[in-house]
Structure formats: C-alpha cells, structure tokens
C-alpha positions, 0 to 999 in steps of 0.5 A: 500499499505505500508503495503504491501510494507513493508511486501515485504520488508520481503519476498525479504529480500534474493534477493541480498544475503546479499549485503550491498545496498549503496543507497534507492530510493523512486521513480515510481509515487508520493512517496512525497504523503506519510507522514514523519511516512510511510516513517520512517515505510518503512524505519526501514523495510529496516534497518531492513532486510538488510546490510546497513553500507554503506548506502550513499544516501537516494533521495525522488523523489517528486512534487514541490507542494507537498514539503510544509514548514512543511513537509519538517520539518517532514522529517528531522527526516527521513533518507532521505538526498538526493531530486529528485524534478519534476521541468520538466520547469520553463517556465509557457508555458512548465508546462501547455503543460506538465499538470503538476500541479504545476507551475513556481514559485511553482518550485522555491520556492520548490528548495529554501525552501528545501535548507532552510530546509537543504537539499542541496543535490539536483536534478530536472528533466528538459525537452527539445524538447516541442512545445514552448520551444525556445531556449532561454527559453531552455537556460533560464531554463538550467540558473536556475540550475546554479542560483539555486545552483543545484548540479545535474539535469536530462535532458530528451527529451520529449517524448509523451507515448501512452494513455497519456492526451498529447499523445490524444490531439496531435491525435486530433490536441489540442496539437501540436507535438514534433519535433526531429530537436528541441529536437536534436539541444536543447540536443546540447545546454545542451552539450554545458552548461555542459563544459562551466558551469563545470558539467560533463556530466555523463550519456546522460540524468544526469549530475552533478558538479564532486563529486556529480554525483548520487550513485543510477543511476551509480550503476545502469549504472554499473551493480551493481544489485538492489532489486525493492520494490513495484507495477511495481518494477523492480530488477536485479541479474546480470543474470536475472531481474524480475518485480511486477504487474503494479496494485496497487490493484492486488499487495497489494492482491497477497503481504497482502492476499498470502503472495506472491510477484506477480513476473515476471521472466527473465532469461538473456542469456550470450548474453543478459548479454552483451548487458545489459553491453553495452547499458548501459556503452556506456550512461556513460561517462566512457562507455565500458571497453574492460578488462571488457568484456574480462575477464566477456565474453571473449575475442573473445566477447571483440574483437566482440565489438571492431571490431562492434566500428570501423565503428563509430569511422570513423564516429566521433561517437565513440572514441576507445582506446586499453581499451575503448569505449565512445560516443563524443559528435555527438555520444551522439545523436545517442547513443540508435542505436549505442548501439543496433548495438553493439550488439552481 
C-alpha cells in the first residue's frame, strides 16, 4: 500500500498544475497504523513532486490507542505538526455503543501525551445523539475540550451507515436506535457552548478558538482544488472531481502493475459547480458571497440565489445582506435542506 501511494503521488503530480499546496492531511482509514518511517517515505515524495513552499499544516488522523509515547517520539522526527484524534466521547458507555477500540481513559491519555510531546495543535472528534448520551454527559464531553486545552474540535451527529455492525445490531434490536430530537437538542447545546467559551462555530460541524481554524477544512469549503491519494480518495480541480477505486487490492494492483491510477471522473456542469459552492460555503460562518457568484457565474445566477434565500430569511433561517447569505443558529439545524432548495 505504501509503495502504491508513493507511486500514485508521482503519477498524479500534474493534477493541480503546480499550484502550491498549503496542507497535507493523512486521513481516511487509520493512517496511525503507519510507522514514522513509512510516513517519512510518503512525505519525501510529496516534497519531491509538489510545490510545498506554502505548506502550513500537516495533519495525521490517529486513534487514541495508537498514540503511545514511543510512537509520538518517533513522529516528532516527521513533518507532522497537527493531530486529529478520533476520541468520539469521553464516556465509556458511548464508546461501547459505537464499538470503539479505545476506552475513555486512553482518549484522555492520548491527548495529554501528544501535548507533552510538543503537539499542541490538536483537533478531536466528538459524537452527539448517541442513545444513552444524556444532556449532562454531552456537556461533560464539551467541557473536556476546554479542560484539556484543545484548540479545535469537530462534532458530528451519530449516523448509522448501512452495512456496519451498529446498523446490524439496531435492525436486530440489539442496540437502541438514534433519536433525531435528541440530536437536534444536543446540537443546540453545542452552539451555546461555542458562544459561552469563545469557540468560532466556523462550519456546521467544526469549532475552533480564533486563529486555530483548520486550514485544510477551510480550503475545502472555499472550493480550493485538492488532490486525494490512495484507495477511495477524492480529488477536485474546480471543474471536475475524480475518485480512486475503494478496493485496496485492486488499487495497489492497478498502480504497481499497470502504472495506472484507477480513477473515475465526473465533469461538473456550470450549475453543478455553483451548487457545489452553495452547499459548501453555506455551511460556514462566511456563507455564500453574492459578489463571488456574480463574478464566477453571472448576474442572473446571483439574482436567482438571492431570491431563493428570501423565504428562508422570512422564517428566520438565513441572514441575508446585499453581498452575503449566512445561516442563523436555527438555520444550522436545516443546513442541507436549505442548500438543496437554493440549488439552481
């Protein structure tokens, strides 16, 4: 797999047309299973084939149980400067419900160990809406973000994907199903927490103290092109998107034996490009820029979007000014539906 990723980096070096990259994000499955030496090997190829003079943020997704002191010490000798730690919850019953491999104590220890090793730029994932997660427990999880001095975190409503063990258990009445009303109430608690504790709720699911917004995430929502390397990885150049096959064996075979990235490509129409912008930008605190729409898609489209926003403004779901459309706190509860209704 590492050899295939290294080779794909070389094969697809022209995809971004030499645009300097600002971020590297090792995510997807569980990249913390890679050794520090393997990460170095991959990173060397990035530096070799891509313009990295503007590189600011290098994030590694990690499971808490992978971040041993020895591993953190080894990673200090790599270019990684940020961790995304898959905590999910600091409550044991939550972690058991989600079939997580780590426990609450390991989550706490991993964060402190990373900080003690000099990695202070951290983000963690938290899940709300889990059956059995009381409002008091959710507030406890949020307060741990402050107590542990974590500058950035992502909070997601629990969704049950078809084919997962959790989906299987719910269908057979072995696990409690998810309640939408509970998720909505805990999302409102999240917004209150952000306001009280000085975290920018800069995207529906992402919060950070001022100055610590994730560059990688923000670039994605702003529509900046990116290259995705590895099985099932997606890429976007502004006018099209492409993605690798999800099968590991077929991916490695295609790269190493056939010298050919196993990509599928979708060319986006003008309307699809605009809808993509609406969907991603509306999720952020900066919202949809009407002037940007007019410059890139024309005055007619800018007028259509402004008109489509009006009914939601009347319902208190959108804030609309001459140049910008943003979600209200109530609107954040219906973000995807509002965006879809504004599509051209």
